[in-house]
N, C-alpha and C positions, 0 to 999 in steps of 0.2 A: 504493499499499500504505499504509495508517494504521498508526502506530507507536502513538500515544495520540491522546487527544482534541484536543491542540492542535498537533501537527505532522504533517507529511508526508513521507514517505520519498523522495526523488528524484521529483518529479513529473513526468508525461510532458505534462502540459498545463498550461498559465496561462491567466489571463482577462486581459485589458486593460480596464479599466472607461472609458478614454477622460478625460474631464476632471470628476472628482469635484465635485458642486456645481452641474454646468452640463449635467448629463445632457438635461434637458428641453428644451434649446435646442441640442444637438451638431449637431442638422441643419443649422441655421442656419449656425453656427460652420463647418461643414463647405464652405460655400459659397466664403468667401474663400480658404479654404486651397487649395479645388481651384482655384479661379481664379490664384492665386500658382503653384500647381505647373504649370498649363498655359503661362502666359508664360514660366516658368522653362524647360520643354523647347521650347516653340517659339522664344523668344529665345536660348538657348545652341545650340540646333540650327541656327539661322540662321548664328552668328556660326561656328560649326564648317564649315559648307557654305561661307562667304566664304572663310574663311582657308584651307581645304583647295583651293579653286577658283582662287583667286587667288596666281598666283606672285610677286607682288610683295610679298605679305604672308607669305613664309616666311622671315621672319625670327625672331630669340629672343623679341621682346616679343609676336609675335602668337601663335608656339608653345606659351610659356607661356599665354597667355590661352586655347587651344584645350585646352590639359590643365585649366585652371579649369574650361571649359565642361563636358568630359566629368566632371570630378569632381562638379560641381554637379548635372549629371543625375541621376548615380549616386547621390549623398548623397539630393535630393529623393524620388527614387523608392525608395530605401530606408525612406522615413518615410511618404509620404502615403498610398500606395493601401492600407496596412493602417489607417492611421487613417480614411481615408473611408469603408473597410468597417465600421469601428465604428460611427462617427457615422452614417452611412445605413442599413447594411443590418444592423446589429443582430448582427455577427460579432467579438466579443471574443475567442473563443477562438484560441490560437496555442501549436503544439508548442513544448515547451520548447526544443529544439534550435534551431527556427526563430526563436526569441525570441534566443538566444546571437547566432545568425547576424546578426540585425538588430542588436543591440547593437554586435557586432564592427565591421560594415558601416558603422555610423553614426560611430564614433569613428575608423576609419581614413579613412575620407573626410575628416571633418573635420582629422585631422591631416596628409594630403595637402595639403587645402587652404592650411593653415597653409605648409607648407613652399614649395608654388608661388609664394603670396604674397611669402615671402622671397626666393625665387629672382628673381622680379620687380622688386623692388626692389633686389636687387644689379645685375642687368642696366641698370636706369635708371641707376645708381650708374656702371657704369663708361661708358654711353652719354655722359653728360651730361659727368663729372669728367674721363675718359680716351678723347675721343671716336676719335682716330685708331686708338687700339688695341681699340677694340670689336670690330670683326669678326674680329679675329686671336684674341681671349680668348674669347669667346661665339660658338665655332663649332657648327654642328650636332651634331658629335659630343659636346661639352660638355653641350649643352641636353638631349641624350637621356641623358647620365647622370646629370645633375641629375633628371630625371624619375625613373629608375630609383633612383637613392637615396633619394628623397623617399617613394617609394611602399615601397620594402625599409622605410625606417626607421618608418614607419607601421604595416607589417604585425607588425614585429618587437617593436614597443612594446605594440600592442593584443592580440598573441596570449596573453601571460601572464593578461590579465581572464578570458578564456574558458577558460584550463587551469585556474584558481583556482577558478572557480565551477562548473566542468562536475566537476572531479575532488576538489577538496576540501570543498564542500558538499555534504552530503546531506539534513539536517531541516530542512524549512521550515515556519514559523508559519501561511502560508497560500499559496494559487496565486493569488490576486486581487494583480495590481499595479494601484496607483492613478494610473495614467499613461495616455497615450494612445499612447506606445511604449515599446520596450524599453530604456529607460535604465539606466545602468549604478548608479546608486545605488538606483532604485527597485526592481531586482532584489536587491541586496544587503541592502535593508530586509526582504526577505521571510524572510533565512534565520536560523535559529534556533540558530545556532553562532556563535564567535567571526569577526568579519568585519574586525578590524582592520588583518591585514594587505593587505586588498584596498584597504582605504579608503586606506591609507598609498599602497600602489602606484598608485590612482586618481590621488592629489594629487601624486605623484612624475611621474608621466607629463604632467600638465596642466601643471604649473608647467615642467618639464624642455623641453617642445614650445613653449609660448606663450613662457615667458621666453627661451629661443635665439632664437627666430626673432623675437620682437619686438625683441631687442636687436640684432641684426643690420639689421632694416628701420629702427629709429631712427638708429642709425649712419650708414647709408647715406644716409639722407634729412637727416640732420644735413649730411653732407659735400655732398649735393646742393644744399641751401639756400646752404651756404657759397658755393659755386661759383657759384651764378646770380646771389646778391648782388653778388658781386666783378666781374661782365660791365659794361662802360663804359656799354653802350646800353641805354635801358629797354626799348626795342621787344626787343632780343635776349633781356632778364629775361625779360619777359612770353611770349615765343614758347618759350622754354626752359622756363617754368614750367608752360604750359600743356600739354606732354607729359606732366606728373605728376598734372593734376588727377585724372583717371580712376582712376588708382593710388591714390592718396591716399584718395579717397571710398570705395573698395574696402576699404580698410586700415583705415580708420577703423571703417567699418559692422561688419565682420567680429570686429574685435578688440573694440570698444566692446561690442557686443551679449554677446559671449563670457564678457566680464568682468561685465557687468550681470547676466546668467544665473547666472554661476555664483556671485556674490556673494549673490545673491537667494535661490539656494537653499542655499546653505551657514549665511547667516546671518540670514536673514529667517523667524526662527521665528514671529513674529507676523503674518505675511503668508499670507492665506488659502490653502490648496494648488493652487485653481484658478488662481490668478495665477500660481504658480510653473510650473505646467504649460502656461500659454498662453504666458508668456515663452519656456518651453525649446523650445515646439514651435514658435513664431515665429522664434527663433533659428537654427533648423535651415532656415526657409523662406526667411527674407528673404535672405541672401546669394546663393542660386540666383535667386530672382526679379528683386534689382537688380541684380547684375552686367550682365546683356546689357544691360538698360537704360541702366546707365552708359556702359559703353564704347561702346555705339550712338551714343548722345549726345555724348559728349567726345571722341571718339577720330577725327578728320577723315576719315581712309583708310577707317575700317570704315562711318561715315557715308555716305560717298562712294558705295561700294558697295551699301548697302542701298538707297538711293534709286536707283539704277541698276538694281538687282533688282526693284522694285516698279513703275518705270516701264517698265518691258520688258514 
């Protein structure tokens, strides 16, 4: 229903244009995106199969890794199929409610992934600094509780995004989203009303989740490094440190990409829009794509089971 020449009242459909400025080559950009998606699905599925089937891997470290794999599959699936529909099949339309659902799923799974990485860091901290108490502290019950709390935290924090956009905003400048998926700020920019509260809440959630999780991860690994360097033998230090290499690689790529994408989006006004969108899309695809490769290459137990699986 048109209210004026410049506003639309509660649109039922929105249009995702993909990557503005690169429309002519979007079909080619979709190829590496599709390849990363397939590798993410296959790699994380293999990790899940191995962790579920091998009883020796039913330990907190690998259970958290399984949770991370499920989250990565869900996160990439929330983004890539619709993105490829835009790039390859020219299907830019999306229902408004479906757009909100996609936005909610993306931010929820990102928040869950951050929480799981924090839990993995705390697990390594207890395993290395208090090895005799690890089994008593990180029981299967505690791991289940952590997974539940992390999921509920994400859902509770992200839900107000959807409520504010759905219920508070009525008038929109346009129904065209200059993005390849339903990103929070891209939707907010369509609104013809005061969106300050929504922006402030978005920043609050981002800094609360990332700040809290990153602080605990940093504290955990600071204590781990102190403990490792106090070990008397060099071989023992290297062996203990090697158990953390995969975790450190995953932490760094997740948070460095997140902060780079965030600050580029917020403060890179001179950067062309297609750079913003490419980086934000790659940020959602790289962690699910790299995580199984990193853990498959750096975790000895998983590498052994992968070799056994393919040798058979």
